[in-house]
C-alpha positions, 0 to 999 in steps of 0.5 A: 522511450528508453528503459532504465533502472531506478536506484536500488531499493533494498526492500524490493530485493528481498523477494524474487517476485519483485520485477520492476521496469522503469520507462522514461520519455520526455519527463514522464516516468512509468513503473511497470512490472510486478511486486509482492506486497502493496508496500513494495509498490509504494517503495518503488516510487521513492527513488524515482521522485528525486530524479531530475527532469522527471515531471510525472510518475505513473505507477502501473506495478501490479501486486502479485504476492502469494495467494492466501485465503481471505479467512487467514488474512481476516484473522491477521487483520483482526489480531492487528486491529485488537492490538493497534492502540489508535483503533477502536475495534467496536468502531471499525468494520472490516472485510476481506475479498480476494486479498483486498481489505476494506475498512469502514468507520471513524478514527480520531485522526487522519494520521491513524488512517495512514498508520492503519493502511500502512500496517495492514498492507504488510500482512502477508497475502494482502493485495490492497487496502481500501480505507475510503470509508474510514473518516476522522471524527468531526473534530479532526476534519480539515478546515 
């Protein structure tokens, strides 16, 4: 197994907490280490997707951002949900446990789920977003 560095991702350089090691063996690539935010975890994969000869990417990066009380995160999530144009606050339930935001309820489109997760994971202190119980309305379900 050889160690290598993936192409630079500017967003990952913004924090001293982001430490990523790339291991490659026979077409399998493994990302190990720690990043500050969930979005950084996804961003670390982007440059590796275009590396020739890579058959599979395993992302083992851990989110180790500065801890923040769940109550503070909840306030920020509520503020976001109040202003998000594609979220009906009366329809979405949320709670925060140990930095993990759990969402539940209906939205109009699949795209709204992805936008909501992407935006919420940018909130300082959020370690992960669980949207497994968010569903598009019946008219928007895939065929």
